[in-house]
C-alpha positions in Angstrom: 173.0 144.6 -105.0 173.4 141.4 -107.0 176.7 139.6 -106.6 178.5 136.7 -108.2 181.6 134.8 -107.0 183.9 133.1 -109.5 186.9 130.8 -108.9 190.3 131.6 -110.5 192.3 129.4 -112.8 194.2 126.5 -111.3 197.5 128.3 -111.9 196.5 131.2 -109.7 194.3 129.4 -107.2 197.1 129.3 -104.6 197.2 133.1 -104.6 193.7 134.3 -105.6 190.8 132.9 -103.6 188.0 134.1 -105.9 186.7 137.0 -107.9 183.7 138.9 -106.6 181.4 140.9 -108.8 179.0 143.4 -107.1 176.5 145.7 -108.9 174.3 148.3 -107.3 171.6 149.9 -109.5 170.2 152.2 -106.8 170.5 155.9 -107.3 170.9 156.8 -103.6 174.0 157.3 -101.5 174.7 154.1 -99.4 176.7 153.6 -96.3 178.7 150.4 -96.7 180.5 148.5 -93.8 183.5 146.4 -94.7 185.1 144.2 -92.0 187.8 141.6 -92.1 187.5 138.1 -93.4 191.2 137.5 -93.1 191.9 138.2 -96.8 193.2 141.2 -98.8 192.1 142.3 -102.3 192.0 144.6 -105.2 188.9 146.6 -106.0 188.1 147.9 -109.5 185.2 150.3 -109.5 184.1 150.1 -113.1 181.0 152.3 -112.7 180.1 155.0 -110.1 182.3 156.2 -107.3 183.3 155.1 -103.8 184.4 157.4 -101.0 185.6 157.0 -97.4 185.2 159.3 -94.4 188.3 160.3 -92.4 188.4 160.8 -88.6 187.5 164.5 -89.1 184.5 163.5 -91.2 186.2 164.7 -94.4 184.9 162.7 -97.4 187.7 161.5 -99.7 187.0 159.8 -103.0 188.6 156.4 -103.4 190.6 155.6 -106.5 188.9 153.7 -109.3 191.3 150.8 -108.7 192.9 150.2 -105.3 194.4 147.5 -103.1 193.1 147.1 -99.5 195.3 145.4 -97.0 194.3 143.5 -93.9 191.7 145.3 -91.9 192.3 145.3 -88.1 188.6 146.0 -87.5 186.2 147.5 -90.0 186.0 150.3 -92.5 183.0 152.4 -93.6 182.7 153.2 -97.3 180.3 155.5 -99.1 178.7 154.3 -102.3 177.4 157.2 -104.4 174.5 155.8 -106.4 175.0 153.2 -109.1 178.2 151.2 -108.8 179.8 148.2 -110.4 182.7 146.6 -108.5 185.0 143.8 -109.6 187.1 142.5 -106.7 190.0 140.2 -106.7 190.1 138.5 -103.3 193.5 137.0 -102.4 194.3 134.3 -99.9 195.6 135.6 -96.6 199.2 135.4 -97.7 198.5 135.5 -101.5 199.5 139.1 -102.2 202.7 138.7 -100.3 203.6 135.7 -102.4 202.8 137.6 -105.6 204.6 140.8 -105.1 206.9 140.1 -102.1 205.7 143.2 -100.2 205.4 142.7 -96.4 201.7 142.5 -95.6 202.3 144.6 -92.5 203.0 147.6 -94.8 199.5 147.5 -96.3 197.6 146.8 -93.1 194.6 149.2 -92.7 195.7 150.9 -95.9 194.0 151.7 -99.2 196.7 151.8 -101.8 196.1 153.1 -105.4 196.6 150.1 -107.8 198.9 152.2 -109.9 201.2 153.0 -106.9 202.2 149.3 -106.8 202.0 148.4 -110.5 202.8 151.6 -112.3 201.9 152.0 -116.0 200.9 148.4 -116.4 198.5 148.7 -113.6 196.9 151.8 -115.2 196.6 150.0 -118.5 194.9 147.0 -116.8 192.4 149.3 -115.0 191.6 151.2 -118.2 191.1 147.9 -120.1 188.8 146.6 -117.4 186.6 149.7 -117.6 186.1 149.0 -121.3 185.2 145.3 -120.9 181.7 144.2 -121.4 181.7 140.8 -119.7 183.0 139.2 -116.5 184.8 136.6 -118.6 186.8 139.3 -120.5 187.7 140.9 -117.2 188.9 137.7 -115.7 191.1 136.9 -118.7 192.8 140.3 -118.5 193.3 140.0 -114.8 194.7 136.5 -115.0 197.1 137.4 -117.8 198.3 140.4 -115.7 198.9 138.4 -112.5 200.5 135.5 -114.4 203.1 137.9 -115.7 203.5 139.3 -112.1 203.9 135.7 -110.9 206.6 134.9 -113.4 208.5 138.1 -112.9 208.2 138.6 -109.2 207.0 135.5 -107.4 208.4 135.1 -103.9 209.0 131.6 -102.4 206.0 130.4 -100.4 206.5 130.6 -96.6 205.4 127.0 -95.9 205.4 127.7 -92.2 202.8 130.4 -92.6 200.8 128.5 -95.2 200.6 125.4 -92.9 199.7 127.6 -90.0 196.8 129.3 -91.9 195.5 125.8 -93.0 195.7 124.6 -89.4 193.8 127.6 -88.0 191.1 127.3 -90.7 190.8 123.5 -90.1 190.3 124.2 -86.4 187.8 127.0 -87.3 189.8 129.5 -85.3 189.3 127.5 -82.1 192.9 127.1 -81.2 195.6 128.8 -79.0 198.9 130.3 -80.0 200.5 127.7 -77.8 198.8 124.9 -79.8 199.8 126.5 -83.0 203.5 126.7 -81.9 203.4 123.1 -80.9 201.9 122.2 -84.3 204.5 124.2 -86.2 207.5 123.3 -84.1 208.5 127.0 -83.8 208.6 129.4 -80.9 205.4 131.6 -80.7 207.4 134.8 -81.2 209.1 133.5 -84.3 205.8 132.2 -85.7 204.1 135.6 -85.1 206.8 137.5 -86.8 206.6 135.4 -89.9 202.8 135.4 -89.8 202.5 139.2 -89.6 205.0 139.6 -92.5 203.0 137.3 -94.8 199.4 137.9 -93.6 199.4 141.3 -92.0 197.8 140.1 -88.8 198.9 138.3 -85.7 197.9 134.6 -85.5 195.7 135.4 -82.5 193.8 138.1 -84.4 193.5 135.8 -87.5 192.1 133.1 -85.2 189.4 135.5 -83.9 188.4 136.5 -87.5 188.1 132.8 -88.6 186.1 132.0 -85.5 183.7 134.9 -86.2 183.1 133.7 -89.8 182.6 130.2 -88.5 179.8 131.6 -86.3 178.3 133.4 -89.4 178.4 130.2 -91.5 176.7 128.2 -88.7 174.0 130.8 -88.4 173.4 131.3 -92.2 173.4 127.5 -93.0 170.9 126.4 -90.5 167.2 127.2 -91.0 166.2 126.0 -87.6 165.1 128.1 -84.6 168.3 127.9 -82.5 169.3 131.3 -81.0 172.5 133.3 -81.3 174.0 131.9 -78.1 173.7 128.4 -79.5 175.6 129.3 -82.7 178.1 131.2 -80.6 178.8 128.2 -78.4 179.3 126.0 -81.5 181.8 128.5 -82.8 183.8 128.5 -79.6 182.6 131.5 -77.7 182.2 131.0 -73.9 178.9 132.8 -73.7 176.7 135.3 -75.5 178.6 138.3 -73.9 181.9 136.9 -75.2 180.4 136.6 -78.7 178.9 140.1 -78.7 182.1 141.6 -77.5 184.3 139.9 -80.1 181.8 140.4 -82.9 181.5 144.1 -82.2 185.3 144.4 -82.0 185.7 143.1 -85.5 182.5 144.4 -87.2 181.5 147.5 -85.2 178.0 146.2 -84.8 176.4 143.4 -82.7 175.3 140.0 -84.1 171.6 141.1 -83.9 172.4 144.3 -85.8 174.2 142.3 -88.5 171.3 139.8 -88.9 168.9 142.7 -89.3 170.8 144.2 -92.2 168.6 143.9 -95.2 171.3 144.2 -97.9 174.4 142.0 -97.3 176.5 142.4 -100.4 178.9 139.7 -99.2 179.4 138.1 -95.8 181.8 140.8 -94.7 180.4 143.7 -96.8 177.1 145.3 -95.8 174.8 148.1 -96.9 174.0 149.6 -93.5 170.4 150.4 -92.7 169.7 154.0 -91.7 
């Protein structure tokens, strides 16, 4: 599945991290594994269909346009043959800033785009389905979100933004006590604000950032170092600690992740049978 990542305009760069374009030309049904990267997003499925399996194994089609909140762990999605996805990936607190909706309310939820944006959301989705190029799609999306920004923008929670930057700078290798010392706020107060803006606790967010630090180390080095070495560099005590935390977030082990032949994005895999 070819993919392309595009940066947003400067005006929206504080809210939108990037746009991700994925295309699958295969005709088979695919099992896709999505796990948290600490961000939320909007998915526009402009060709084909996506579905998800419930606990009782009932298959439910996903809307052609939907918002996904923070993912506590991972989610399995079924891709039915050919598909074209255009994904708006927000910064961890970007969606909260744009629409002033507590991030905790969308955690582990898939929300139809029209449920949050009504008729204008429906009109945007329809226009995107008729676009021929990524450039056209980005122009439409940026025009839409700029209007949202002007009409509904919520003041930035500087405490949360600074805490996110601190965690990312530390590559997830910090404690809540250190984060409280850095921010000057009590840990409980910080956690309440963080969950409201991001949808995850600071501790959980640290774990996700640390896992992606491990993946970056592993993918960027062409040497022959083993998994344990990269795990140690990313702050895991030993290989057992790495495997336990990795499986908790992704549902698979590091070795299973590495063996996947079709990574669509770092946190979106086409699972092997």
